[in-house]
C-alpha positions as CSV (number, residue, x, y, z in Angstrom):
1,M,54.9,28.3,93.4
2,L,57.8,30.3,92.6
3,F,59.9,27.0,92.7
4,L,57.4,25.1,90.5
5,R,57.2,28.1,88.0
6,N,60.9,28.4,87.6
7,N,61.5,24.5,87.1
8,F,58.7,24.5,84.6
9,F,60.5,27.5,82.9
10,S,63.8,25.7,82.9
11,F,62.1,22.3,81.8
12,V,60.3,23.9,78.7
13,C,64.0,25.9,77.8
14,I,66.0,22.5,78.2
15,F,63.3,20.7,76.0
16,C,63.4,23.4,73.2
17,L,67.3,23.3,73.3
18,A,67.0,19.3,73.0
19,A,64.7,19.4,70.5
20,C,66.7,21.8,68.4
21,Q,69.4,19.4,68.3
22,M,67.7,16.1,67.6
23,P,68.0,14.7,64.0
24,T,64.9,14.6,61.8
25,D,64.1,12.5,58.5
26,K,64.0,15.9,56.7
27,Q,67.5,16.9,57.6
28,D,68.9,13.4,56.7
29,D,67.5,13.9,53.2
30,A,69.0,17.3,52.7
31,R,71.3,17.5,49.8
32,T,73.4,20.6,48.4
33,L,71.7,22.1,45.2
34,T,73.8,22.4,42.2
35,P,74.1,25.2,39.8
36,D,72.1,22.8,37.5
37,D,69.1,22.5,40.2
38,F,69.0,26.3,40.3
39,Q,69.0,26.4,36.7
40,A,66.2,24.1,36.5
41,V,64.1,25.6,39.0
42,R,64.7,29.1,37.3
43,E,63.3,27.8,34.0
44,S,60.5,26.1,35.5
45,Q,59.4,29.5,37.0
46,I,60.1,31.3,33.8
47,S,58.0,28.9,32.0
48,R,55.1,29.2,34.7
49,N,55.3,33.0,34.3
50,R,55.1,33.1,30.9
51,D,52.0,30.6,30.8
52,F,50.2,32.8,33.3
53,L,50.9,35.8,31.3
54,K,49.5,34.3,28.0
55,K,46.4,33.3,29.8
56,E,46.0,36.6,31.6
57,R,46.4,38.4,27.9
58,E,44.1,36.1,26.4
59,S,41.2,36.7,29.2
60,I,41.8,40.6,28.8
61,E,41.5,40.3,25.2
62,Q,38.3,38.3,25.4
63,Y,37.2,40.9,28.1
64,I,37.6,43.7,25.5
65,A,36.2,41.7,22.6
66,D,32.9,40.8,24.8
67,R,32.3,44.6,25.2
68,N,33.3,45.7,21.4
69,W,35.8,47.8,22.9
70,E,38.6,49.2,20.6
71,M,41.6,49.4,23.0
72,E,45.2,49.8,22.2
73,R,48.1,48.2,24.2
74,T,51.5,50.2,25.4
75,G,54.7,48.6,25.4
76,N,54.3,48.0,29.3
77,G,51.1,46.1,28.6
78,L,48.3,48.7,29.7
79,Y,45.2,48.6,27.5
80,Y,43.8,51.9,27.0
81,Q,40.8,53.5,25.4
82,L,40.2,57.2,25.1
83,D,36.5,57.7,25.0
84,K,36.4,61.3,24.7
85,K,39.2,63.4,23.4
86,T,39.4,67.1,24.1
87,G,42.5,68.5,22.4
88,G,43.4,69.8,25.7
89,Q,46.7,69.6,28.0
90,K,48.0,66.3,29.1
91,P,49.4,65.9,32.6
92,D,52.9,65.3,33.1
93,F,54.9,63.2,36.0
94,K,53.9,64.7,39.2
95,S,51.2,66.9,37.8
96,E,48.3,67.3,40.2
97,V,45.1,66.5,38.7
98,A,41.5,66.0,39.7
99,V,39.8,62.9,38.4
100,I,36.5,60.4,38.8
101,V,37.1,57.1,39.1
102,V,35.7,53.4,38.8
103,S,37.6,50.5,39.0
104,Y,36.7,46.7,39.1
105,L,37.9,43.3,38.5
106,L,37.3,41.6,35.3
107,D,34.8,39.5,37.1
108,G,32.8,42.8,38.0
109,T,33.7,43.0,41.6
110,L,33.7,46.7,42.4
111,I,36.8,48.0,43.8
112,H,36.6,51.8,43.7
113,P,32.8,52.7,43.3
114,K,32.1,55.9,41.2
115,D,31.7,59.1,43.3
116,S,30.4,62.1,42.0
117,S,33.4,64.5,43.6
118,A,36.4,64.3,42.1
119,L,39.7,62.9,43.8
120,R,43.1,64.8,43.5
121,V,45.8,62.7,42.4
122,S,49.7,63.6,41.9
123,V,50.5,61.9,38.7
124,G,53.0,59.1,39.1
125,T,53.5,59.4,42.8
126,D,50.2,59.0,44.5
127,T,50.2,55.7,46.2
128,R,46.7,55.1,46.5
129,F,46.8,54.3,42.8
130,E,48.8,51.4,40.7
131,I,51.7,52.3,38.3
132,G,49.4,51.3,35.3
133,F,46.8,53.7,36.5
134,H,49.5,56.6,36.3
135,E,50.8,55.6,33.0
136,G,47.1,55.8,31.8
137,L,46.7,59.1,33.0
138,Q,49.5,60.6,31.1
139,L,47.7,59.4,27.8
140,M,44.7,61.6,28.7
141,E,43.9,64.8,28.1
142,E,42.2,67.5,30.6
143,G,38.3,67.1,30.2
144,S,38.6,63.6,28.6
145,S,37.6,60.2,29.7
146,A,39.2,56.7,29.1
147,K,39.2,53.0,30.1
148,F,42.1,51.3,31.3
149,I,43.0,47.5,32.0
150,L,45.6,46.9,33.9
151,P,47.5,43.5,33.8
152,S,48.2,42.3,37.1
153,H,52.2,43.4,37.1
154,L,50.6,47.0,36.4
155,A,48.2,46.6,39.2
156,H,48.8,45.0,42.6
157,G,51.2,41.8,41.3
158,L,51.6,39.0,43.2
159,A,50.4,40.1,46.6
160,G,47.2,41.9,45.6
161,D,46.1,45.0,47.7
162,L,45.8,42.4,50.9
163,G,42.1,43.1,50.9
164,T,39.6,43.5,48.0
165,V,41.8,42.8,44.9
166,P,43.2,39.3,45.0
167,P,46.8,38.3,44.1
168,M,47.5,38.5,40.3
169,S,44.5,40.1,39.0
170,A,43.9,42.4,36.4
171,L,41.9,45.9,37.0
172,V,39.6,47.7,35.0
173,Y,39.3,51.5,35.2
174,E,36.9,54.0,33.9
175,V,38.5,57.6,34.4
176,S,37.4,61.0,33.7
177,L,40.3,63.8,34.0
178,I,38.5,66.8,35.2
179,Q,41.2,69.4,35.7
180,I,45.0,69.8,35.6
181,F,46.1,72.2,38.3
182,K,48.7,74.8,37.6
């Protein structure tokens, strides 16, 4: 039995090595890419990205119009609406805050259900939340509430969250900033 197992193992190893050396049709068709080829690919990717960003922006703006929201847009592309202003203190980067959050996709799929208990968040460093969420928090005042729409590049980007959030998806947040901890 040991003899058969050793021979089988040897046969598999030799077969694999031989297969690695065998030319394929794809290898015969291979060619060296020139700088012009790389430039063409680069330009094509840039064009596709611009098209995607334009379509995403149009869908976000249509979403806003359908709800009669009056949102502003930051230089990074975050859409926000401060619903309740208090004149209170604004959190800084690394401030510890208590927030109540609900988030969903533009199609209404719930991501973070509303919970009556506040979450403690470190602004700008808490990895449970996206970069756009942290940007929006810094626009708020203690005791205020707001809506954010994070385009995909400020949310989970190309990969999504590998769970609930699909790749290249915008997120909607409704946030109440309950407290800034000193």
